[in-house]
C-alpha angles and dihedrals in degrees: 000000000000091000091048092051091050092050094047091048091052094054097077091047093052091047090049093053091046090054092059098043109111117243107247089217095055101036118104110249127198118240098212094188090054092045090052091052091049091050091049092051093049092046090054091060092042090054090050090049090050090051092051092050092048091053089057091060093214097325128122127231133186102230123050118184098207103024099095095046092047094050094043096049096043091048091052091050093048092052094045099042105024096162100043110116094212091052090048091051090051090047092054092048090052092050091053093047092048091053091048090051088063090065135261120290133207139176112269114237110219089229089064092067099033090103090066092060091046091051091050092051091049091047091053092048094050092043091055092050090050093049091053094048094045092048091048091055090051092050092048092052100033093124092057098047117102124199113267091223139084090034109230113248110243089208090062107025117065121231090233091066094054106028112122091009117133127238132185113218118190131203095018106168122216129220091002095069096040122122140161113240138182093265102034147309114306148172113226125221120184136019138256095270094051103031132245145270113201110202110208110228099167095080135071089258088076101024094056097053093038093054087049089056089053090051088051090053091048097047105027119013125026091177091079105104132215095254107059135182107221134194101220122204104196144168120233110236109168148330116269135180110229140156109223094201103124094207120107090235099048122213120215133017132297116270129210112245143161114265110223126198111206118241098173138004122209128190103196112239092013124050148337119215127190137202112243118175095201095051119104092246097027092254149043138195120240109266094017092128090055100048097087092050092046093052096042091079096058101042106120093192123036105167144019119242117232091237095049115150122229091250093051093046090056089052090051091046091053092046091051089055095046093047093042092239098156095176091055090046089056091047090057094055125087106261089223089064090055096054124101134051096278097041099086092053090048092050091051092046092057090043087060091049091051090050092051093049093050087052101044109021115026141000104202144010135205124210132224123221113287123252107217129194138164111248097176135024130015118318108223091187097059101114094191093057095039090059089067100036127079125210094267093052092047090051090053092050092048090053099044103036094063130218116353114243118191127195125203127194117202122183117215127205114203125206132194125225090273091058096253118141111243113219128319123317113284122218121232122196122216130185134211123186122200112308093342126110131264121279132188109253105183098041091166095067115114121235 
């Protein structure tokens, strides 16, 4: 009986277990051969993605050839086989590669961005000097200044009553409002229903102050853009009939307007520049004679040592740009690249580009170890060749091969103010002749 009871008691338990046993026919089974193929296919795209990222050397780019396929296939594997260790390993590799594809990051040293604060302080100082000088001119000529609006009607008001009077015109856009007319090159201010002022920009009265504004941008304030809204203090000279339509085939008819010769240009919050006939460039900006002295105190590098290394010279070159030390910038560049009638303008052009990039794109760069090779003359340091050459042979080669010229290539890695690397590393070429020091050869290269 005891055995019978035990057997009967066991029946429900056995039946219960049988009720929860999966049906072999309905249970999902893993096709390991198929899974292995799927992992292999996904890994192929992951490897391609890894290669692409490696070639960027920490930089970011917008289009990746293998990225989408790699992410899509690994995601599908992860969702289908969440517990498979091979899938998990591939998932982790993809995560790391995806993060690297966004660009390298680093902690920003406060010294990297110190130049921005110095530039702001200098801009405020020069702006204040300009405000005072501009206001002084207005006060000294207050009796001869007419209101800018309403614009006098040339059909009613005689030129004799306004000639040599001053007018202050605000929000004059250059080059947006520029046009070539029958009597000269002008900026227009006004419209047909209100009348026109035509600001003459073909004479020294404009060119002198405008070049001074460009010097201000180059030496003080790189935030000043190419399209600028000026406050123009001008002197009325005559009445002209012009069509301000900038198109070559002008639409409409000529309009009478007051021709204005600039006396001063002001960019509010930045600078005031004045026409001065006796000046070297027919103009100056207020405080220009003080800029060098004001900046002298915050230059962190003032000269280049004779034994400077290529890496250190690139650091000095970058510092000269950031601190707006134009003389030091020139001293970094190969003198041969500064020879010729067009060379100075080209050097200044690329100085302006460097200024803009260190304002908009990046704030600092680091430099890899230089790769140095001899590109001309006999290399006394080549151990492989020296093994086969005796002293007499080396002496002959030193005499006949000419001056030794060495070339160094230094890669730079630029970072923005958040510490993110911008783009891939960029190579910079430097040159050293004979016993001289290193110079930057391709000064136009971006960081």
